[in-house]
N, C-alpha and C positions, 0 to 999 in steps of 0.2 A: 849107277854104274859103275864100275870098278874098269878102268883102262890099265893095262898092265904091259908094259912095252920091255923088253927084254935087254940085259945089256949090250949087246950088239946091236941092238935096235932094226932087228930085220923080223921081228916076230911081235904084233900088237894084237894081246887078247880081249874082247869086250865082256865083264862077267855081271851076272848078274845075283846079289848075294842076298841071303835073309840074314837079316841082323840079328836074330833072337839066336839062331844055329849056330853060326857063321858059316854055313855052307856055301858055296858059290858054285856057280853053272857059267859055264862059256857059251855066250850066245853070237857070237862074231869073233872069227881068228883071221889075220890076214898074213902072211908072209911074203916077204919079196928077199932075193939073193943076194942084196946090196945093202938096201937103208929104208927105213918108213923114218917117215919126219915125227918130232916129238908130237904125243895127244897134246890138245889145246879142248879149250871150252867149244871150239866150233867142230870139234871133231864128230860129236853126236849132240843130235836134238832128239828126244822123244817127243813122238804124237800124242794125243789124248785118247785116242783109239786103245791105248793098252794093247797094242799088237807090233805097230811100226815106229823104226826111228829113222833118222834122215843121217847117214854116214857121209863125212868128207872124208875121202881117201885119194890117193894118190896110185892106188893099184893099178891102173892101167900106162902108167910112166905119167898123167898130169891130174892136178887135184881136179875132181870132180864129183860130183853128188851122186846118190844113191837112196834108195829104199829099199831099208831091210825089215822085213816081216821076221822079228825076233821069237815068235812061236815055233813058224816052221821052218828058218831059214834061209828063205827064197829071197835073193837081192835083184833089186833091179837096177839099171842104170837112168837118174832123172835127167843129167847133164851127158855131152860126149863129145868129144873132137880134140885136136890138135891144140889146146890151148887149156891154161889154169884158171880155175876157179880162184880169184883174191880173196873176196869175204863173203860168206852165207849172212846175210841181213837178218833170216827170219824166215817164217812160216807162219800164213795166215790160215787156222784152221775152220773160217767159217768160206773159205774160197776154194781150198787146195793148192794155194799158190805160194811157191818159195822166189824169195826175193835176193839176187848176190849181184856181186862185179865180178869181172871177168877181164883179160885181154885176148876178146875173143878175136878183135878187128884188127889189132897190131898189138907185140909188147911195150909199144910206149903210151895206148890209149886204154885206159881202163873205165868201162861201161857201165851202167846199170842194167838191169833184166830181172825180168819175173818168167816164170814158169811153173805150168801144174805138177804136181805130184807125181804125174804119171807119163813125165818127160814131154809133153804133147803143150803147145799153146805159147810157145815162146814169145816174147815181146820185150824190145829193147826200150828201156824207158827213159834214158837218158838221150838227148839229142846234140849235144855239143860237142865236138870233138876234142881230147883232151883226158882230163884226170878227173872221174867221176867217183862221188861216194855219196851213200844216203843215210840218213837216221829216220825210224819209222815210227810211228806214233803206236803204244802197246795194241791198240785195236788194229791196225795197218791200213785205218783210212786216210792218213796224211804221211806225207815225208819231207824231208829237208835234203835238198839235193844241194851239194856243195861241188862246186866247178872251177876248175883252173886248168890254163895250159900256157904252152913258152908265152904266146901272145898275148893272156889275157891273165887279169890278178882274179885273186878268189871272188867269184860270182856264184852268191845263196840265195835259192830260190825254196818256196810251199808248191808243195802239189796233192792234189786229191791222190786216191787209189786207183785211177785212169791213168794218170799222166798230168791232168790239167794243170796248167800254171794258175796258182791263185794268188801268189804275190813274189814281187822281189824282195827280199828282206835286203841284201848287200849287193851291190851292183859295181862298186868303186868305179865310177864313171870320172870321175877327175882324176884318181890314178891313170886310166886306160887311155884318156885324153895326154895325158904327160908321155907315156910312152909310145903313142901314135907320135910326136913331135922329136922324139931322138932317133 
C-alpha cells in the first residue's frame, strides 16, 4: 500500500496500486481538522485473508487499533477508551489476537495487553507496575518481557503465549539490593 499524507498533515489516504498500470485506488481516507500524526510502519498491518488490515489511528482523539475491511470499506474499533496505544506489537493469524502496549492504567505505566481482533477478550499480560515492553517470537508462541520502574532496574523474563513465566533472564538482584540500601 501507499500512505499519502498531505502537506498540512490533516488528510491521510491509504492507496492500493497496480504496479503494471500505475493506477491506484483509495481504500481508506482519514481527515482531521487539525493534525494527523505521520504514518509509520505501525500504521497499517495487512492480514493474510486478503480483505482486512489493522489500522493504528488517532481518529477518535486517542491512538487506537481498528479493523478495516478494505474490500467493503467497513471499519470497526478493536480498542477504545481514553488512553493511547503505545506500540502495536503484532497480530497472531492463528489465534486472531493482537498484542500491544498502552497507557490504560496511568500515563506513567505502560502495560502489555492482548485482544481478539473483534475487540473482545482483552487480557493484561504484564503483571508488574511500571514500564513494560515485549518482543514476540515470529509464531507468537513466546515473548520476552522487559520491565523497569522507578523502584526497580531492568527485569527481563521469558513467557509463553498464555503469559506463563518460563524463565527470568535478567533480574538485576544485586543492583536492586544496592538501591534498597540507599
